[in-house]
C-alpha positions, 0 to 999 in steps of 0.5 A: 324178218317178220316180227310179231307181238301177241298177248295170249292171255294165258299161254297154258290155255292158248298153247295150241293156238300159238302152235297153230299160228306159228306154223301158219304165219311162220314169224321169225320173232314173236313177243308174247305177253300175259303168259301167266306161267312160272318159268318152270312151266314154260313150254320151252320144249314144245316150242323148240319142237317147232323150231323156236328158241325161247327166253322168258320171265314169268309168274304164276297167274299174272303177267309174264313175257317171252321172246321166241326166235325161229332158228336164231339165237337170242343174245344179251337177254335182259329181264325187267326194266333196269334200275326200276324195282318191280316184282311184276314180270312185264318186260324182256329184251334180247338181240336177234340177228343184230336187231334188239327186241324189247317186249313190253306188257304195259300196265293196264291202269285200272281207272284214270286217277287211281293208284294203278294209273299213277303206277302206269305212268311211272312205269312208262317213264322208266321204260322211256329212260331204259329205251333211251339207253337201249337206242344208244347201244342198239340203233336197230331196235324194235319195241313191241307189245301190249301197250294198253294205249290206243295211240289216237282216235283212229285206233278206237271204235268210238272216240266218244267213249274212249276219251280223256276220262278213260284208261287206254285213251287218256291224254296222259297215257297218249303223251307218255306214248308220244314221248317214247316215239320222240326217242326215235321210234315209229309205229310200224303199222302207220308207216304202211297204213293210215286207215282207221278201224284196225283193231287188235283187242276186243272185249269178250263181252257184248259181242264186241268182236262181231260188232268190231268194237275194239282198240288197237293197243298192240304195237310194233315200233321200229327205230329210225335205223330200221324205218326204211327197212319196213316193207309191210305191217299189219294185224292178223285177226284170224286167231281172234275167231278161233274157239276160246281165243285170247281177247288180243290178236297178233300185230306184226311188222316185216323188215327187209334184211339186206 
């Protein structure tokens, strides 16, 4: 069961990329972030033509999340973080073949110490409380998405730049991520590969992709109950080389399903 995450940075603009990648990579489940589409404009029929059912929660021009499942039902759908009032469309969950999928588009945070940074930390605490409950109800859990946090210095191109004073790498953000992991979650990529320099996001500016000046901020986390079933994990850089790409590229994990 191949489960992937991809911040597409506008599904309207990248739909041909998504369609091409679904055909070539054939993931079983995909969480999309930054769809930037109202629900009435979501390309449900186009994706169904490729064999994917969809659930989604979107808004015009900003945010937006979706989960796609290939020839599988999406059950017990939950849009938004329960008991956390937030108009931004950043979280959606569904169960696929007994595996609970939680798809997150974590707040960027703007700058350390800003109001948006404080909101990011509050949002992450609400996610923590939600996931604690989800794990009690769904031991087989995968949490994926654009976390907007590089877990450690292996996941940034230059630790001297991406330090405690910078969003995406500050100690408070990394602590919030470690608190999520402490619930009983494991970084899927790190279960299979410890190497540094495996990035999933590169800025559009200053030739960042060509110079491999990137970050790994797109994660696939698996629960204790699924840890032994992880047979492979990685990042597919190919879509980042396509014309007019998203600044992110897919991250994925493959589970053995007995």
